[in-house]
C-alpha positions as CSV (number, residue, x, y, z in Angstrom):
1,T,70.7,-103.2,50.5
2,E,73.4,-100.9,49.2
3,L,75.5,-104.0,48.2
4,R,72.6,-105.2,46.0
5,E,72.2,-101.7,44.5
6,I,75.9,-101.5,43.6
7,L,75.6,-104.8,41.8
8,R,72.3,-103.8,40.2
9,E,73.6,-100.5,38.9
10,T,76.7,-102.1,37.5
11,L,74.6,-104.7,35.7
12,D,72.2,-102.1,34.4
13,H,75.1,-100.0,33.0
14,L,77.0,-102.9,31.4
15,A,73.9,-104.8,30.2
16,P,70.9,-102.5,29.3
17,N,67.6,-104.4,29.1
18,K,67.0,-103.6,25.4
19,E,70.4,-105.0,24.4
20,I,69.7,-108.3,26.3
21,E,66.2,-108.6,25.0
22,N,67.4,-108.2,21.5
23,S,70.2,-110.7,21.9
24,E,70.1,-114.1,20.2
25,G,68.2,-116.7,22.1
26,F,67.0,-114.4,24.9
27,Q,63.8,-115.5,26.7
28,F,62.3,-113.9,29.8
29,E,62.4,-116.1,32.9
30,K,59.0,-117.3,34.2
31,D,56.8,-114.5,35.5
32,R,59.4,-111.8,34.6
33,T,59.0,-108.8,32.3
34,K,62.6,-107.7,32.5
35,P,65.9,-109.5,32.3
36,T,67.1,-110.8,35.7
37,M,70.4,-110.0,37.3
38,A,71.7,-113.4,36.5
39,Q,70.7,-113.0,32.8
40,K,72.5,-109.6,32.8
41,A,75.6,-111.2,34.2
42,R,75.6,-114.0,31.6
43,Y,75.1,-111.4,28.8
44,I,78.1,-109.4,30.0
45,L,80.4,-112.4,30.4
46,R,79.3,-113.8,27.0
47,Q,80.1,-110.4,25.4
48,R,83.6,-110.7,26.8
49,G,84.0,-114.2,25.4
50,V,84.0,-116.0,28.7
51,A,83.6,-119.7,28.3
52,K,80.1,-121.0,29.2
53,N,81.2,-123.2,32.1
54,S,83.1,-120.2,33.6
55,I,79.9,-118.2,33.7
56,D,78.3,-120.4,36.4
57,V,80.4,-119.0,39.3
58,P,79.4,-115.4,39.1
59,K,75.8,-116.4,38.2
60,K,75.6,-118.4,41.5
61,A,77.2,-115.6,43.5
62,I,74.5,-113.2,42.1
63,E,71.8,-115.7,43.1
64,I,73.2,-115.8,46.6
65,V,73.2,-112.0,46.8
66,E,69.6,-111.8,45.5
67,D,68.4,-114.5,47.9
68,T,70.2,-113.0,50.9
69,V,69.2,-109.4,50.3
70,S,65.6,-110.2,49.4
71,S,65.2,-112.3,52.5
72,F,66.8,-109.6,54.6
73,V,64.6,-106.9,53.1
74,R,61.4,-109.0,53.6
75,S,62.3,-109.6,57.3
76,T,63.1,-105.9,57.7
77,Y,59.7,-104.9,56.4
78,D,58.1,-107.5,58.6
79,R,59.8,-106.3,61.8
80,G,59.4,-102.6,61.1
81,S,61.7,-99.7,61.0
82,I,62.9,-100.0,64.7
83,D,64.6,-103.4,64.0
84,T,66.2,-101.9,60.8
85,H,68.6,-99.9,63.0
86,T,69.4,-102.6,65.5
87,S,71.5,-105.7,65.3
88,T,68.6,-108.1,65.2
89,G,68.3,-108.3,61.4
90,I,71.4,-109.4,59.5
91,N,74.6,-109.7,61.5
92,K,78.0,-108.3,60.7
93,S,79.3,-111.7,59.7
94,Q,76.5,-112.1,57.2
95,V,77.1,-108.6,55.7
96,L,80.8,-109.3,55.3
97,Q,80.1,-112.6,53.6
98,L,77.6,-110.9,51.3
99,K,80.2,-108.2,50.5
100,M,82.7,-110.9,49.5
101,Y,80.2,-112.3,47.0
102,V,79.5,-108.9,45.6
103,D,83.2,-108.1,45.4
104,S,83.8,-111.4,43.5
105,V,81.0,-110.7,41.1
106,L,82.1,-107.1,40.4
107,C,85.7,-108.3,39.8
108,E,84.4,-110.7,37.2
109,L,81.9,-108.4,35.6
110,L,84.4,-105.5,35.4
111,A,87.2,-107.8,34.3
112,I,89.4,-106.3,37.1
113,H,92.0,-109.0,37.1
114,S,92.1,-109.7,33.4
115,Q,94.8,-107.1,32.8
116,V,97.3,-109.0,34.9
């Protein structure tokens, strides 16, 4: 859950909802009242002048993070708090894979390697 929060906080800081909502061509996704994480990522990358076809990679990584975390959180609630602190939920391998996705997205959003 912390990995998702790191990503969410970064997106919220770099792409405030009002800025996105006021941007040209913005539309809420179906059944949403706020911009999604993927919309925030696209906004940030567009502001940096990243080519449209290059935006798909971080967008897909964010979708993986969202799907993985939301699935894990749902199962955690279903199992109750005892399973939260055991190894029966998400395993170490899955957490490490998720961390790699988050690391990749953060590097892209924060333009960490663009100074090279």
